[in-house]
N, C-alpha and C positions, 0 to 999 in steps of 0.2 A: 442810253436809254435815252436822255435831251437828244446830246450829239447824232444818235442816229435821225432825230425829229427831224433836227436844224438841217443834216447832211441832205433828206427826205427832201425838205422844202427849197433850199436852195436848189435843187436838183429840179424839180418840178418852176419853182421858180427860173430858171433857165428855160425850158423848156419852153415855157408858155410865152415869151419874152421869141423863140426861136420861131415861133408856133404864128407868135402876129406880121413876124417881119415875113415869114414864108409867106402869110393871108397878103399884105399890104402891097409886097413888089408882083402877088399872082393879079392883084386888084391893076396894078400899077401896068402890066403886060399888058392889061385885057386893054385899061382905058386906050393902051398907047395903041395898040391893033385897031381898035377901033378907026 
């Protein structure tokens, strides 16, 4: 149970970092287009 929760937490944190990177790259691209 503990390992499963930890694995889920790691997966969620990784996806959160990916979403944050995606958002940053998207805003950067939008500002460069302006």
